[in-house]
N, C-alpha and C positions, 0 to 999 in steps of 0.2 A: 480466376482464383489462384491462389498461391497454395499448391498442394503440399508444399514443404512444411506448412504452419501445423506440425503435430499437437495432438492435444495432450495436455499434461495434467494429471490429477494432483491435489495438494497431498504432502506427505507429513502431516500433522504429527508432532511428537518425534520426528525424524530429523532430516536435515531442512528444517523448515524455519521462517523468520521468526516464529514465535518462540524458538528455543535459542535466540542469540543472547538476550540479556542473562538467563538462568546459565547459560554456558560460561558467560563472563563473571558471574556470581560466584559460580563452582570454582573457577580458577583464584577466584579472590578467597576462598575457603569458606562460603556461605554454605551453611548444612541445608539439607534436602535439595539441592539444586544439582543437575547433572551437566557434565560437559560434554554436551551432545555433539557440538560441533567442533570438538577436538582442537580447542584452541591452546597455543602454548603458553608457557608461564610468563607473566609480567606483574610488576608491583601495583599498577594502575592501568587503566582502561581508557581511550577516548573512543567513542563509537559515532562515526558519521553517517549519515543517510543522504545519498545524492538522488533525489526524487527522479525517477523515468529511467535510471541507468540499467538497463537490462543486460544480462549475460551476454547474449548473442550480440547485441549491438557493440559492447565493449569488446568481445573476441574479433569482430569484424573491423573495428577502429582501434586496435592496439597501437598502431603507428601513431596515432594523434593522441593516445593517453598511455604514454610510455610508462609512466610511474605506477598507474593504476594496474596496466597490464602485467607488469612485471611482478606484482605482489599478489595476484589474483590466484586463488586455488583452482586446480583444475577441474573440481567439481561444484557446480553453484549451488545456490541455496533457493527453495521453492517458496514463494509468497503464497498467501492464501486466498480465496475466492470470495467476492469478486478480487481481481488483480488492481485494486485501486487504492489512492492514498490514504482514505480515511479509515479503512480497514485494516490497511497493513500496518500503517503507525500505531494503530489501537492495539494488535497482535503484538508489534513487536515492545510496545511500551508495558503491557500487562502480561505478557508470556502465555496468553488465552488465545483461543480459536475463536472465529467470529461468531459461532454458535453460543458461545458462553459470553463473551464480552459485549455482544449486543450492537456494534457499530458494524452494520452488516452490507453497506454500500455508500455509494457516493450520495445517493438520495434514497430514502425508505420512507414506509408510513409509520406514523405515529398512532399505536391502535386506540389510545384514549379518545382523540380527535379526528383521527381519518386524514388529518393534513400530512402533508410531503415535507420531510426533515431534510434539508441539505447539511450534510455533516461536515462540510467545509465552512460554510456560512453560519451554521447553527441560527437558522432563521425561524425556528419556531420556539414557543414558551415551554422549552423542557429543559429540566435541572440535569445537566451532563453527569453529575454524581449519582443521581438516580438511574440516568440511562445505562450508565457503566458504574455498578456499585462496588466492583471488586478492586482490592487494593492494588496499586500498580507495582510493576517490578522495581521502578526507581523508590517507591516509598518501602518496599520490603528490603532491597538491598541498603537503604539508608539506615534502615530499624536495626540492620545487622552491625551498625557501627562503621560503615564505609561512608566516606563522604562522596556525595552525588550532586550532580548539578546538570541543568538543562541551558544550552546556548542556542538561541533562535532569535528570530526577529522580533523585534519590541511589539509589533502588532499583532502577535499569536500570544502573547503572554497571558492573556485570560479568555482565549478562545474556547468554545466547547470542546473542540477537538483536543486542545492541549490539557484541559480538565479531564477528559476521559482517560488519556493514556500517557500523561506526564506528571500529573499532578504531585504535591507530597513532598517536593524538593525545590530549593532554590532555583528560580528563573532567571538569567542573564540576558536581558535583552540587547540587540546588537542593531545596528543599521548598515554594515558593510562586511565584506569578507576579512577586510583588515582587522575591523573590530572581533570578528569572531575569532581569527587566529589568537589575537592576544586574549581574549578571554578564556579561550580553550586551554591555552597555555597556562594562564594563572590559576586558573579552576582544578588543574591537573597536579598542582605542586604538592598537595595533601596525599599522604600514604596512608591506606590505600585509597583511591578515588576512581570514580566513573564519571566521565564527563559525556554527553550527548549532544550531538550538533546536527544540524540540517541544512541542505542546499537544495533550492526550490529552481534555480534558473534552466537547469536542462531540460526538465519537464516542461517548463514554460516555451522554451525554445521548440521543443517536440510538438506541443499543441499547434502552436502558430504556424511554424514553419514545415514541420515535419523530422521525423527522426532520419530523413535520408538527405536533408538538405545541407548547405554549406554553413548556414547559421548554426544548427545542430552541431556539426563537427567542430566550428570555431568554439563554441560554448564550452563543449567537452575539453578541448585543449586548454581552454583558461582554468577549469575546474581541476583538471589534471596537474598544472602548476601549482595552483594554491592549496592543493593537498599535499603536493611534494613539500611545499615551504612548511606546513604545518607540521608534517613528519619529522622534517629536519628541524625544527623550533622545539620539539618534545624531548624531554630527557629521555637517556636511552634505555631506562628501566620501564618505560611507558608503552604499552601496545597501542597501536592504532589499528582498529577495524573500520573498514569502508564497505557498506551494503547500499540497497536500494530497496523501494517498496514496491516496485513493479518495472516491467519493460514497457515497451511500445511498439506500436507498428504504424502505418500511414495506410489510411482507408482511399482508395480511389473514388472520385465522383461517381464513375458507373457502378461502383459497389455498395451504395447507399440507398436504402428503401425508407422512403419517408410514408409511414403510415397515417399522418395526421388526418386525411379524409376517408381512411379505408375503414367502413362501417363494419363490414364482416369481419375482419380481425379486431376490432375494438368491441364488438358485441360482448355484453358480459364483463367488461372491464371497466373497473370504476374508478381505477387510478393507476396511472403509469408512472413507474420511477425508476431508478438505477441509472444507467448511461448507454449509450450507443451500442458499447459492446457486450453489454450485460443488462438486460432489461428485467424489471420485476414487475410482474401483472397482478394486481389485487382485483380480485374477480367477485361477483355476486355469489352468495352462499350456494353451495353446490355446484357451481358452473367450471371449477378449476380443471377437471379432467376433460371437458369438452374444449374449453379454450386451449389448453396444452396440445390436444390433438389437432385442434385447428392451425394453430401455428406451425407446428411440426410438419402438417402435411403442405400447407403454403409454402415454406422456405426449404423443406427437405432437410439435404445435407449442408445446407449454409448455417445452420443452427442447431445447437443441441438443447433439448428443452426438458425441463424436470419440475415436477410438482414440490411443493414445499414438503411433502411427507417424501420424497425421493430425494432430496438434496441435502443429505446428511455427510455424503461423501465429499460435497463441495465445500460446506460451510463447517462441518463437524455437528457433533450432536446438538440440537436446540434445545436451551433451556426453557422452562415454562414462560419466562417474561419475555425472551427474545423472539419465540415463534410466531407472534402475532406481525412482529415488524418486517418478517420476511414476506416475499411476494407469494401469493397462492401458486404462481406460475413463474418460473424462472427462464429466460432465454438467453443463453451464451451463443453469440456469434462466432462462426469457425471461419478459418482463413481470413481474407481480408474484406469481409463483409460488415455490415453494420447496419442496425435498425434505429431510424431517426424518426422523431415527432416534432417537426417544427412548431407545431401548436403549442407544444408543452416546454420545448427546449429550443428556443431559436437560436442560441449561441452555438450549439453544437456542430452545425453545419458550416460554422466559420471555420472550424479547426481543420487541420490536416492530421495530426498524430493523435491515437487513441489507446485506450488499454481497458482492461477489466474483464476480458474473457479468460478461456483457460489455453490458448497457444502457449508453445513453449517460448514465444517471443516477449510474451506478457507475464509468463509465470515465472520465468527463471531469472533470478538476479545473482551477481557477483558476490562472492566472499572475499575480500581483499585485507590482508593481514601483513602489517608491517610491526614486528615485534622483535 
């Protein structure tokens, strides 16, 4: 195991991902918002999320991404828990912590039915606007008189995750990075304006090939070039922010534990959710403490285990509506270890790169400012 993978706690309300859009709004004069991230002045802002671009990965590969590295602030931003796309994008889009906005993981339980909701596929009959009922930051900024738009792939326009975190403003669907550049530049012409863009290919390369692979490095270089072109195409009074939703690590084959047939660990567990690096266990009534103790004893320092009642340091305070969605037991894998269940998630074993837990490699994301 890699002992350098230090555990990081979230920093909600401080230098944390959910403070980014409020910081942008504050710089544009929106009342009741604080510039927590100490952004410089700009007449309008473009915010780009590069999925899977961890702070440590960018630091290590600075020569492969010279534009992004040159504009990266020395201090990173900390994402929330779990360090996964669905949770982080909703935190960024709402300005809220996971325990309030309620998108508490890649997969989680629907309390009313007991079914497992995949927040990326949105594969249950659940209204996203009831699941996440709070106004998005995009809506709030637009209501203050600022022109706001979202530029992303056509296929995500009406997805459940988009409706949770980015609803209430025009959605500009694109099919290529060139279309994205043109759409962002055009949408940023109004003053003041906030334009959001999203890039997924680096995360896909990391999951498939690993974040130490030549394919991942090549994709990082491509994205760096594209974002530099975007920066050069924007008017000089427009600020560009680039950040990420999480980092990533590679999980070796000999650090993967498949519990599919392990009846002792699965005793009293009625539903297994989350993802390999951050499991959420839903248990029979009254069994959470026993299950938590059993998992901690079995895996030792390879995992950090919390019950739902102990998880507020991780997810933030839990609202009444959100609490039943969270696992009765949460299992965060440490170092480069992960807990698999091929019986539940056959696709996970096919991947190389992962995220979701609390190591600095997964939790720290860059703040890149070209203004």
